Structures are given as C-alpha cells and as structure tokens.
N, C-alpha and C positions, 0 to 999 in steps of 0.2 A: 504494500500500500504506500502511495506517495502522498505526503502531506506537507504543507507549509502555509503560513498565513497569507502569503502574497496571492492576490487575485489577478492573474494575467494568463495569457495564452501559453506561456512557457511550461506551466505545469502539465497542461494537456499535451503539449508537444512531446515532453519527456516521457510521460506515461504511455502515449501512443507508440512511440518508438521502442520502449521496453517491451510492450505487449507484442509488437511485431517480431522482435528478436526471439521471445519465448515461443511464439507460434511457429517460427521458422525452425526451431529446434525439434519440432515434431510433437509438441504437447498442444492439445486442443485448448485454446486460450480465449478467454473473454476479457475485454476491456470494459470495466464498469466505471464510466466517467461521470462522477458526481461533483466534479470541480466547478469552481466559478472563475470566469464566466461560463455559462451553461453551454453544453454541446460543442465546445471548441474542438474536440477530437474529430467529430464528424466534419466540421467546417475545414479543418486542416487537410483532410483527405478528400475534400470535395464531395462528401456524401450527405445524404438526407435520410431521415428515418421517420416512420409513421408509428413506431412502437417504442416507447421510452420507459424510463425508470418507473414513473407513476403507473403506466399501463401494467408493468410487471407486478407491482404491488397489488393492483386490483384483480389480477388474474393468477394469483399465487397457486391456486389449485389446478390450474390448467397448464402450468409450466412443464411441458413434456417435450420430447424431441421434435414432435411435429410442429408445435408452436415456435420453438426456438429456430428451427430450420426455415419456417415461413415468415416469421416476424422480425427476428433479430437482424440488424444490419451486418452485412458481410463486407469485410475490407480485404486488403492484400493478403495473399497466402492463406485465405480462409479464416483470418481473425474475425471474431464476432465482437460487436460493440453494442452496449446498452448504455444510453446516455441520459443525463438529467436535463429534461426539456423545460422550455420557458413556462409551460402551463402546469408543471409539476409543483406540488406543495413544497414549502421549505423543508429541508432535511430534518430540522429540529422537531417537526411535527410527526415524524415517523417513529414508531415505538421500537424498542429493542427487540420485542417478540417478532414484529413484522420483518425487521432486518434479518433476524436469525432464520426465519422460515424462507425468506427469499434466498439468502446465501446458501442455505442447506439444499434448496431445490437446484440452484445453479451449480453447486459442487457435484451434483450427481451427473452433470453433463459436460463439465469442463475440468481438465486436469490442473489448470492454473487460472486464477482470476486476478488480474491486475486492476487495482482500484485507484483512481485518481480522485482525491478529495481535497486538493489544494484550494485555498481561498475560503473554505467553509468556516463559519464562525463556531466557536465552542458550543457544544450541545451534548445532551445525553446520547443522541444518535452517533455523533462524531466519536465520542469516547467509547462507544460500543465497538465501532470499527477498529479504533486504535488498540483497545485492550485485547482484541481477539484475532487480529490478523497474524499471519505467520512471520512477516517481516515488515517493519515500519521504516520507510525512507523519509527522513525529515529534511526537506529541501529548503535551503536558504542561500543568500548570496552575501556579498561583502558590504552591502548597504546597511549602515548602522541602524537606520530607522526600522528596516525590515527585521534585522536581527533582534532589536528590542521587542518588537511585536511577537516574534517567535519565542523568545526567551520568556516573555510574560506568560504565554500559554504553557510551555513546558514546565516552568517553575510552579505554576498553579496546579498542574496535574500531579507533579511530584508531591506537593504539599497535601494533596488529597489521597495520596497513597497509591496512585496508579503505577503499575509495573511497566517500566519502559526498557526492560532488559533487551527486548527484541528490536529496539530502535537504533538506527545508524544515520549518520549525517551525510548528506549530499550537498556539496557546495557548487552552486550553479552560477553561470555567467562570471566565471573567475577571471580576474585580471592580475597577472603577475606583478610583483613589486608594489602592490597596493595593500594597505592595511584595512582590516585585519587579515592576516594570512590563515592558511588552513590550520596550523597548530593553535593559533589563538582562538579560532572558532571551535575547534574540538574542546579546548579547555573551558570556554564559556558555556557551551551546550552540555558538556559532560558526556559526549557521544563520540564514538569512533567514526572517522570519516572513511567512507568506502568508495567515494568517487568525487573527482574534481572535474567539472565540465567547463571548458573555456568559453569565453564570451562569444567569439565568432559571430559578431553582430550581423555581418552581411549574409552569412549562410542562414542564420535564423530567420532573417527577414525574407529571404528567398523561399524558404520552406513554407512560411506562413502565407506568402503572396501567390505562390505558384501551385500549391496543392500537391507538391511532391515531397518525398521523404528525404531525410538526411542521406540515407544510403543510396538513393537514386541520384541526388544532385552532387554529392561530394563524399563518396565512401571512404576516401583516404584522409580526409580532414581530421584533425585531433578531436573535434567535438563528436563526429560520427563514430570514430573508433572508441572513444570513452563511453559513449552511450551503448554501443554494441557490447563492449566488455562487461558493463554493468548488467545488461540484459542477459548475457550468457551466464553470468554468476547467479542470477535469480533462477534461470532455467535449470541449472545444474543442481542447485539446492532443493528445488521443488520436486525433483525426480524421486527423492526418497521419503517425502512427507506422506504420512498416513492421513486418510480422511478424518475430519474432526468427529468426535463422538457426541452423543446427546448431552454429556456433562457440560458442554459449552452452553447449551440452552439453560441448563439449571443454574449455571453461574450468572447468566444475565438476569433471570427471574429473581434470583436471590439478591442481586444488587439493587433491584427495583423495590424490594419490600422494605 
C-alpha cells in the first residue's frame, strides 16, 4: 500500500507503475486506486471506467469472476484497476467491516493488490488499510512542509499505539545535494528507506501528458529503473505470502467496540 499526505498525480503514477511491474511478473494484480485526486491512475493511462470503488461496495455479494472480468477496467498486460470515482462517498464514511468484506472478496481473485491511498485524510477507514496491509510504503519528498504534514500523521498514529513495523519510506522527487537528504528523512520518520526516486521532472510531465508509461517512454532513465526495482521487490515478497485469515476481521471488529 502506498500512502503519503500529498495530494497530487505522482502518487497515482507511482502506484500504477508498481502494479504494472507486479502484473508483469506473472501475478494477477489489481490496482485499487483510492488516492486523491480521484481516478488519476485511469487518466494517466488514458482509460475510463463505468464500474468504480463505490459500485464494488454496493455489489459486494456479486463480486465473482464474471463481474470482475466484465466490469473491472483492464490496463496493460492484463492489470485490473478499480478506482475511487468522483461520485463515490468519502472514504471516511466506509466502515471497517465493509472494507474487510471487499478486500476479502478481491483477494480471492487477485494474487496481489496494490493500493494507492495517497492524499486521503486521516480516518478510521484509512487506519484500517494501514494496520492490515502487508507492506506500507510511506511516500514523501524533501519539501519540509510536506514532511511536517506526514510526520504529524505518523506521530499521531504512533501515539495511538498503531503498529507500523511493516512501514518503509519512499523518498520521491529526490534532488541530490538538497537538504534534507535520505539519512535525515529516515531519522525523522523512524523508517527504513527502501527507494529513492529522482525528480526527473521532464519525464514525469511527459508520462502525465502523453498517456504512456515510464517504461515505454524512457526505460533506461534512473526514475524508470528505480520504480521497476521497487516493483520487482514487492512482487518477489508477495510470492510467499499466505492469504489472510478470518482473524483479520475479528481484529477490526474488536477495534471498533
């Protein structure tokens, strides 16, 4: 799962490319794009969808292979996308039980679910995702204002006793020789950094404007290679993960009492 307080298209761009790499590895992958702004993953790939996150919640009991094949958007290499649409209710209004039932249904059909939840404000629903995902990638950049907003959230969660042992830091839009550097960010966040993604402003703009991927436009650029390496790391780790048990649901319900 990819999270960060920043609300921009870079979160969707990173999540989309990570999902594409995992799908390319041979694992049937779903990109669950709940980030803000809404549905940027679809826009980046020049796609549209008539079935969205809100529709999936309303049709939980019908989420079978037939519905997924007919309604979920298909992207490159067979990647499926389920996005948070303009008409969907705010994520904070979604109950933990609804999220569990949706994720449980989706996990029956996908080997890997990449969740983009960047830009979402703090809520019970957000904490449910964070607490129970397999891996949390906390995305930030060197902008001190953004760092402060991210640190405010992570410190609040730690004060509430949330377990963030599965969290790792991703430093995005990195500029060498500018402070704070990676070591300083690791110390501030108390998280190990697993990826440093260079700014590559021109390439990012071309990806957003042309509807093509990093790998198609510039496969040998440092940004493309760094994203691919991170995606391959996620794909390799997920191969040995067992499917979650019903104890996950019990923990959620227990937290709500």
